[in-house]
N, C-alpha and C positions, 0 to 999 in steps of 0.2 A: 851373648857375650862366650867367648871361646877360652877354656883354660886347659892348657895342655894338649891342644887339638882336639878336644871334646866340647860340644857346645852344651851349655847348661840351660834347662827349661824350668820355669815356675812351674808349680803343679796346680792345674785347673781347679779353681773351686767346686764342690760338689754340687752346689746351686747351678752351675752352668753346663751340667753333663746329664745327658738322658741314657740310661742303661737300655742297651738293646739286646734282645735274645739272640745269641750267636748263630741260631738256627737260621736267621734268615740271610747271614752271611754277607759279603762285600756286595753284592747285588741289590739286596735290599737295603743295606745300609747307605749306599750312596744315593737313594732315593728319598732318604727321610727329609731332607732339608727343600725338596722339590714339591714332593706331596704336601708338605706343610704350607706352601704357598698356595697350592691349590684348595686345601679344604676351606680357609675363610671366603674363597672366591664362591665356593660351592654354598656356603651359608649365607652369603649376600644374595644368592639367586632366590632364595625362599621357595625352592621348588613343589609345585602343585601336582598332585596325583593325576595321570591321564594326559598332562601336556606333553608337548613335543619340544626336541631340541635339536639346535644345528651347532655341530662344533667345527669351526674353521682350522684345519690342520691336525696332522697325526704324528706328531714327532713325540719326544717324551712328554711333553706337557700335555698334549691334545690326548694321548693314550691313557694318562692317568685321570684327565677329565672324563673320557668314556667309562673308565672302569666305575668311577664314583658315580656316576649319574647312572649307569647300570644297575647298581645297586638300591637305586631309589624307584619310586613309583611311577616313573616317567614311561609314558606310551611307547615313543620312538625316537630313535637316535639317529641324526643324520649326520656323517662327517665329510669333510672334502680333504683331498690328497691328490698329487700329481703322480707320486711314486708308486709302481704297482706292488712292491713288496710291503710297503707301509700302507696301502689300502687293505691288502690281504691281512696284516697285522690289525689293523683297527676293525675290521670283521670279526675277527678271532676275538677280540678283547671285548666285544659287546655292539658295535654299530650294528645298527638294522640295514642301513644303506650307507654306501660310500662312493662320493662323485669325484671325478675330475673335472674342474671347473675349465680347464683349458681344452678338454676333448667333447665336454658335453654343454648342451644349453643348459647353464648354470640354473637361472631363475625358473626356466621352463620345467627343469625336472624337479625343484624344490616345489613349484606349485602343483605339480602332479601328486606329490607324496603329500603335501600340506596345503589343501587348495586356499586356506586362509591364511597360511604364513606359519613359520615356527613360533612358538609361544618365547623361546628362549634361543638367543643366539650369543656363542661364545667364541670371541678370537683368541684363538691360542697360536696365531702365526707371527704377530707382531709385525704384518704386512698392511701399510696403510691402503693399498689398493683393494686388497681383500676385505677389509673393514668397508670402504665406500661401496664395493659391490654387494654387499649382505646386508647393509643397514635397511635398504628399503624394503626386504623381505619380511622383516619383522610383522607379525601379527598384530592387528589392532589390540593395544593394551599389552604389548608383549615388553620382553627386556632385552636388550643389547649389553652383553658384558665385553668390556675392554679389558682382555687380560694379557694378550700378548705384548710386548714391550716395543711400540715402534720408535724410530730412530726421532731424537729429540727436535729435528727440523722437519718432520713428517707432518702433512697436513691433508685433510679430506674436505670434500664438497658435501654439502648436506642442505638439504630444504628445510627451513624451520617450520614452513607449514605442513610438511610431512610427518614431522613430531608433533605438531599440533594435532592434526588429523588422525593419524594412528593412538594418539595419548601414549607414544611409547616412552619406556624409561631406558635410560643409559647411565650404565653404572660402571665401574672399575674396582679392581681390588688389588692391593698390595699384600705382603705378609706382615700380618699384626704379630705382637709378642703372644707367648704361650700356646703355640700351635704344633711346637716340635713333638711334643708328648703324646697328642693327639694323632700325629703321623706315624709315630713309632708303635703304636697300639694298633693303627688299622694295619700296618705292614705285617705285624706279627699275627694279626687274625687270619691272614690267608687270603683276604678278599681281593688284594691288589697282587696281580701276576707280574712280580718284578722279573720273574726269568725271561719273559717274552721283551720286557722293554730293554733290559741291560743284557744284549746278546752277543756281547763280545767282552773278553778279559786279556788284557796285554801285560806283559812285565814292563817294569819302568824304563828298559833300555828301548823299548819299542814305541815310547810316546810320541815322538815325532811321526812314526806311521800312524799311530791313533790319530793325530791332528788331519792328517791326509785322508784316513778314511772316513772321517767325518765330513770332509768336504766333498770328497769324491767316489764313496762308496755309500751313498743313502740308499742304494737299492739292496744292501746287504746288511745295515746296522742301523740302530735306532740311537742306543747310547752305549760308549765304551768305559769300561772301568781299568783303570790302571792299579795293578797290584805290585808293590815294590817287592813282595815276599816272594814272587815267581823268580 
């Protein structure tokens, strides 16, 4: 509602607000919701010490997955990404191996690192082709996490016999309630390097430029924040 040229806003109930330490700033603050989605996915994996993980993708979500798993008792983290800048970032954030599936023999490299296959594979790409390519690589008794959001019309081919033979588990994760507070606490703890992920802040007048960079400057930025106060 507009009154005299000024918009009137209702007060948000305290039960719907999570206080955030101002020290984490805008960069940490804008990752609260995204990290809150990753946390329950990590819970559902039920990670076991000494196992190996393959993460498909190293965008914002993939990099958050890397850091969460790096602070778990997992033995090896393998990650995929096509862009050199993001490959380097994944390494810096905790991946032991980073693979470019377009330039390397994907399955061959994975088999060299994990001869029996990764115990866990997490798709953070939302790319059906990537999911289809990686599914057969799961270790016997392993788990494949569908986390990236594929197009509603996308589909993959998979052998039911392969699922049976490997006794694999295929699971998915969306954001359940009551995870925002955990996300805030984790960001405040300093375990998540949000400075590396949110590596560009632009003023509101450059919002158009931000969208352009998101599409055309993936070799320079991962996540861009818009700060109206600039």
